[in-house]
N, C-alpha and C positions, 0 to 999 in steps of 0.2 A: 248241353243241348246244342249250343252254337257249333261246337266241334263236330258233332254227329251230322248236323245239317250240312256243314261244309263238305264232309266226306261224301254224303249222298249226292250233293251238287257236283262234286268232282267226278263221281262215277258216271253221271249222265253226260258230262262233257267228254270224258275219255272213251265212252262206249262206242260212239261212231268212229273215232280214230282207230280203236282196236279192231272194229269190224272191217274197216277199209284196209287196214294193214294185213289182217288175216286173209282177206280176199286177194290182195295183191300177191302175197306169198303163195297162196294155194294155186292160183292160175300160173304163176311163174314156174312152180315145180311141175305142174301138169305139162306145160309147154316144153320144158326140158325133157321130161320123161318120154314124151311121144315124138320128140325130134323136131318140133316147130322152131326151137331156138338152136342155133349152131353151136356145137361144142368143138373147139379146136384142140389139136393134139400136138404136143412137142415131140421132138425126135427121140428123146430118151425118157425113161420112167419118171413119174412125178409122185412124190409123197406129200400129201396135204396134211397140215396140222391146223386144226380149227376147233371151234366149239359151237354149241347150239344156243348158248346164252351170251349175254353181254359181259365181256371183260372178267378179269379176276381168276382165270383158270390156269395161268402159267404157260401160255403159248410160247412166249419168247424164250424162256430158259429151256423149254422142250425142243424148240427148233435148234437152238444152239447145241444141245446135247446130242440130238440125232445127227446133225451135221458133223460134229466132232467124232462120233462113233463111226459113221460111214467112212470118213477120212482115215481113221485108224484101221478100219477093215480093208483098206486098199482102194476105195472108190474115190472118184473126183466129184464131190458134191458142189452144188451152187444153190444159192437161196434167192427166191423171188418174193418180194413183199410189195404191198401197195404203197407203203410209206405214209401211213395215216398221220395227218397233222402237219405235213411239210408245206412250205410256202412255194414250192416249185411244182411243176406239172410235167407230164411226159416221162420219157425214159431217162433214168439217171443212174449211172454206175456208182454204187456206194463205195466199193473197194474192189480191187482185183485180187484181194486176199493178202496183199502185202502193203500197199499204199494206204496211209491213214485216211479215213473218211473225211468229207467236208463237214462243215458245221451241222449239228443235229437238225436245225430248223430247215435245212435244205433237203434232208432225206427222211426225217421222222426220228423220234426218240428210240423206237424199238430196233430199226435197222442199225442205228448208231451203236446200240447196245450189242447187237449181234456181231458187228465188226470188231468191237473191243474184245470179244470173247472167242473169236475164231482166228485161224491163221491159214493163209493160202486157200481160202474158200471165197470165191467171188460172190458178190451180193448186188442185186439190182432192185430199184424201186420203180414201179410203173403201175398206173391205174389199169392199164391193159396188160394183164399178167402174161398173156401169150406173146405179145410184142417184146416185153422185157426179157422173157425166157429165151426168145430167139436171138436177141442181142448177146446174151450171155453165151448161148450155144456157139454162135459164130466166132466170138472173141476168145473163149476160154476152153471150149470143147469139154464141158462136164459130162459125166455119164449117168448122173442122177440129179434131179431137182428136188428141193424142198420148198413147198408152197406155204408161205406164212399166212395164217388166218384165211384158209381157203375153202372151208366147208360150204359157205354160201356162194362162193365164186364158181358157179357151175359152168361158166363159159369156157373154162379150161379143163380138159380131160385130166383126171388123176388116176394113177394105177393103184394107189392105196390111200384110203381116207382114215385118218386118225382123229378122233373127236375127244376132247378133254372136257371133263366135268368136275367142278369143284365139289369135293366130298361133303361139304357142309350145306349143299343146296337143300332147300325145303320145298314143300308144296306151294307156298306163296311165291317163291322164286320162279317156279316153273309155270308161270302164267305168261301169256304172250304179251309182248310190248304193246302199250305202255303200262299195263297193269303189273307185269312181272319182268323177268329178265330174259325170257326166251326170244331169240331172233326168229324162230320158226316153230311150228307145232312139234311136240315131242315125237310124234309118230314118224317124223323125217329122220330120226336116228337110225332108221333101217338102212340108210345109205352108208353107214359107217362100216369099216372093215375091222377096226379096233376101237374100243372105248377105254380111255385111261382116266381113272379118278385121281385127282391131284390133291396135294397138301395133306396127305394121309398121316404125316407125322405131326400135324396140327389138329386134325379132327378125325374121329371115326366117321365112316359113311353114315349119314343120317338114316333112320329107319324108313323114311319116305323114299329116299333115293335107292336104298337097298331093295325095296319092293319093286321099284320101277326097273331096276337093272336086271332083275330076275327074268323079265319078259323078253329081253333082247336076245338075238341069235348069234351075234358076233362075240369074240372073246372080250371079256371085261378084265382089265388089268389095273394095278395101282402103282403110283409113283410117289417118291418122297423127295424132299429138299435135302441137299447136302450143304454143310457149312464148314468153313475153314477155321472157325473160332477166332476170327480176326476182324478187326475193323480197319477200313482203309480211308485215308484222307483224300481231299481233292487233289493233292500233289502225288498221290499214289503211295504214301507212306503207310506201312502195315504196323498195326499194334494189336497185341493179343487182347482178347476180351477181358482176361483176368486183370489187366491193368486198370480197368474201369469199374471193378466190382464194388468199390467204395463210393462211387459217384452216382449221380442221377442223370438220366438222359431225357432230353426233349426230342420227340419224334415227329416228323412230318413226311407226307408222301402224297403223290398224285397217281393212284392206281385204280384199277377196277375193283380191288378188294383191299382197301386201306386197313380195315379191321383185322384182316388176316396178317398183315405186316406187323401191326402193333402186338398182336397175340404172339407172333413168332419171336419178337424181341423179348417179350415177357417170359416165354417158355425157355429162352436161352439164359435166363437169370439176370437180365438187364433191369435195373430199377428205373421205373419210368416216372418222370416228374410231370409230364404233360404231353399232349398230342394235338396235332392239327392235320385235318384232311383236306385235300384238294381233288378236283375231278380228274379222271383218267386223262393222260396226255397233257396235263396242265403246263402252260408256258409261264415260267416264273418271271415276275417283274420286280421293280424296285419297291413297289408297295408290299409285295409278298415278303421281300427281305426285311422291311421294317416291321411287318406283322410278326414274323418268326423271331426276329431279334427281341421284340418287345415281350412276346410270350415266353421265350427262353429265359429272359431276365426275371419276369414276374414269377415264374415257377421255381426260380432259384436252382435251375438245373446246372450241371457241370459241363455237359457237352451235348452235341446234337447228332442224331442218327437219322439218315434217310436211306433210300434205296439206290441201287446203281442206275436204274432207269431214270430216277430224278436227278442224280448227280451229273449226268451228261448234259443237263440243261442249265446248270449253274455256271455263271461266268466267274472270272478271276476275282471280282469284287466280293464274292461270297467267302473268300479265304479269310476274311476278317473274323468270321465266326468259326468256332471249333466244330466243324462239320465232318462227320465220317459216314461211310456207307457200309452196309453188311453184304459182302459177296455171297451170292446164293447160286447154287447149281441144281439141276434136276437130275435125280437118279432114275434112269429109265428102267421100266420093269423087265425082268429077265425073259418074259414070254413075248416081248415085242420083237418080231423078226421081219426081215425084208427079203428073205430068200425067194419068196414066191414071185417077186417082180424083178429081181436083180440077177438071178442065176440063169 
């Protein structure tokens, strides 16, 4: 009885917040639709990769895959990101595409991950994405931009809007914040040029999401993760997953979808001794080190696995633990094309 009472009480507290948030999003979109808010345009085409929900859709590996594909196809891409969670402000060049990036806490964990997995592709972080894009344009002359997490950043004009949706989303997920995970109402999906359901090798698209996607007018594609069947240490040493088949792993991560990472490891045949979850973009401390070390020992696990997004935030002191990460790439759907804006 007490639990039900607390839930009802929480609903009454959150309802005014949800109503206020809905109103703010509604009028913001109206003002952009009818030109009351200024939308700035960069000199070359912009491909936005975003989502309509909070975290866990695979934006970063998708941005990396698109950037590498465009480069392979002969274009000169550059990446614009806000740099969420960084301790700096303003315009900051992450890399010119060759120079190693600064410490992750100055640029954000996701831009740091992008820099690790691209070559000769300039990256900038800036809360003002137009300003950051212009800096990249003048310095490096890219002929296409990729806007990271850009679906809600309507102040910058985009030529192509790609929206990612986690294939395991349910009806309860698709309620507006703070009740669910939606950043804005579902009907705003109409702004998308492509929808890509992600993590399809982990989940089938849920019946609820399948029904919702039947009503959209843009192409709906699906993507999958690609794996190298290797684990990589903090020092960059590669080891085949088969070398760990007789041991048990302790897993930890700070993602928007930690359960998806744990399921991924299990699907790859990794025996799991225990897991610990942290919030998305978590900054690891000495206290976290002690906690993970303690749980690792308590579960009598043989090694530790985390994600590449988390590994970039671990200092040299973490090398005392047998920590590895699982390299993951996104396989882009065959139907995703950029000819309509680049030719």
